[in-house]
N, C-alpha and C positions, 0 to 999 in steps of 0.2 A: 167277192175277189180274197183268195184263201193270205190271211196274214200269217206270219210267221216260218219256218220249217214242217213241210207236211208231206208227207210221201200221196205219188198221185198215181192212179191207175189209170195207165194210156189205153181206150176205147176205140179209138181209130184211126186212120190216116188216110186224106185223103187228098186228089189235085183236083186240080181244074182251071179251065179259063175263064173270067164271070169278066162281062163288061171289056175294057180294055186292060185286065191284067189278071196276068197268071198270080196263081197258088196255089200253095199245099198249108195243108192244116195238121193238125195233131185235136184229136177231142178228147180230154181226162177228166178225170171224176175223184173227189176227194172222199176222204173215208167218212165225211157227213152224205155224201151223197148228191152234192153240189159238181152239176156239170161244166165246162168250159173251152174251150179252143185256144190253142197257140195256132195262131195264121201268119202265114210268112206270106207278104204281097209284093210284086212289084208291075210296074207296067211292063206291059212286051216290047222287050228290044228298048228297055230304059232301067237306070238305075235311078235310085235307091233300091233296095232291099229292106223290108221293114219288118217288125216283127211286132204283133199285137197280142195281147189278152184277152178275151172278149167273152163275158159275163153277162147275161141276162141285158146280152144288147150293147154295152157298156164298154169302153175301149179303156185298155189299157197299155203304157208304157212297157215296155218287155226286154229285160236281158236274158240271155242264153248263153251258160256254158254246159258245154261238152266234154264230157270224161275230168269235171271240176274235182277229181277225189282219184284220180290216178285209176278209176275205174269204167265200168260204162252206164254210168251215172249222168243225168242231165241237170243240171240247174236251175230250174228259171226262176227268173226274179222279176213279181214284177212292181210299180211304182206308178204316178202318180196318173189320173184321166189324161189321157190323149185330147188335146187344146186345137192344135191347127193340120187337125187332119182332112183332107179331099173329103167330100162332099161325093163326088161319085166313087172316089175307093171305099168309104164308107157303104156305098149301098152297094157294092159289087160284095164286098165281104160278108155283109148281112142277105144276100144271093144266095153265094156257095154255101153259109151253115144252115139258111135254111134246106137247100138241094141236100145236102150232105146229113142232117136230120133223118131223113125220109125213111120210112120204112126202108126195106130192098125191095119188099115186094110192090107198094107203092111207087119208088124208083122206076121201076120194070112196067107195070103198068102205064104211066104216065109217058114214058118211051114209046109207048106202044100206038099212043093215040096222033 
């Protein structure tokens, strides 16, 4: 989990339905090469919508401020580890990340089987 203010490079944006959860995710990379995901997740047809920062399989509470500096920048603030997460939601998010991190060639090949 990055500490302090650090510019992140957005690598990808993905969407999907995993388990009973709809979600979308942005993958980021820090200047040191560490990769992590900003995941937004919600149960199909239900609230609340939840945001998480997922790094190396660990889940952190996340606050998102879009246009916080009156520019097109987004401020992502991470907080402590998430302690009260439903097991099925956690599993769905981990499955999404694993799927989204597959190389494009492997994903195409896997879909053809």
